[in-house]
C-alpha positions as CSV (number, residue, x, y, z in Angstrom):
1,X,62.6,-38.8,73.5
2,X,59.6,-40.6,74.7
3,X,56.3,-41.4,72.9
4,X,54.4,-38.3,74.1
5,X,57.2,-36.0,73.2
6,X,57.7,-37.4,69.8
7,X,54.0,-37.3,69.1
8,X,53.9,-33.6,70.2
9,X,56.9,-32.8,67.9
10,X,55.3,-34.5,65.0
11,X,52.1,-32.7,65.6
12,X,53.7,-29.3,65.8
13,X,56.0,-29.8,62.8
14,X,53.4,-31.6,60.6
15,X,52.5,-28.4,58.5
16,X,56.2,-27.3,58.2
17,X,57.6,-30.6,56.9
18,X,57.5,-31.8,53.3
19,X,57.5,-35.6,53.2
20,X,59.6,-37.1,50.3
21,X,56.6,-39.1,48.9
22,X,54.5,-36.0,48.6
23,X,57.3,-34.0,47.0
24,X,58.0,-36.7,44.4
25,X,54.3,-37.1,43.6
26,X,54.0,-33.3,43.0
27,X,57.2,-33.2,40.9
28,X,56.2,-36.2,38.9
29,X,53.3,-34.4,37.2
30,X,54.7,-31.9,34.7
31,X,52.4,-29.0,33.8
32,X,51.1,-28.5,30.3
33,X,53.2,-25.4,29.9
34,X,56.3,-27.3,30.9
35,X,55.6,-30.1,28.4
36,X,54.8,-27.6,25.6
37,X,58.0,-25.6,26.3
38,X,60.0,-28.8,26.2
39,X,58.4,-29.9,22.9
40,X,58.9,-26.4,21.5
41,X,62.6,-26.5,22.4
42,X,63.0,-30.0,20.9
43,X,61.4,-28.9,17.6
44,X,63.4,-25.7,17.4
45,X,66.6,-27.7,18.1
46,X,65.6,-30.1,15.3
47,X,65.6,-27.1,12.9
48,X,62.0,-26.1,12.7
49,X,61.0,-22.4,12.9
50,X,59.5,-21.3,16.3
51,X,56.3,-20.2,14.6
52,X,55.9,-23.6,12.9
53,X,56.7,-25.4,16.1
54,X,54.0,-23.4,17.9
55,X,51.4,-24.3,15.3
56,X,52.3,-28.0,15.4
57,X,52.0,-28.1,19.2
58,X,48.6,-26.4,19.1
59,X,47.4,-29.0,16.5
60,X,48.9,-31.8,18.6
61,X,47.1,-30.5,21.7
62,X,43.7,-30.3,19.9
63,X,44.2,-33.9,18.8
64,X,45.5,-35.3,22.1
65,X,44.1,-33.1,24.8
66,X,45.7,-31.1,27.5
67,X,47.0,-34.1,29.7
68,X,49.2,-35.7,27.0
69,X,52.7,-36.6,27.9
70,X,55.9,-35.1,26.3
71,X,56.5,-38.0,23.9
72,X,53.0,-38.1,22.6
73,X,52.9,-34.4,22.0
74,X,56.3,-34.5,20.3
75,X,55.3,-37.4,18.0
76,X,52.0,-35.7,17.0
77,X,53.8,-32.3,16.4
78,X,56.4,-34.0,14.2
79,X,53.6,-35.8,12.2
80,X,51.9,-32.4,11.8
81,X,55.2,-30.8,10.6
82,X,55.9,-33.5,8.1
83,X,52.5,-33.1,6.5
84,X,53.2,-29.6,5.4
């Protein structure tokens, strides 16, 4: 395959291919719902009631903001639950 043919193939397939770097970058940013679900699951598995876990997560989000990572949300939620 020559230079012109390879350029044409790349041009035609550009929109159909997902490059590994782009796929990893998209997957590396978890959504807020995903983080909240993971924190909720962790708290319930630690023995907290689902309703209490939800309240603690909401309080943690108010404190930390919507872009906080899993570990920060979990720590803040645990602090909230141990206050009660």
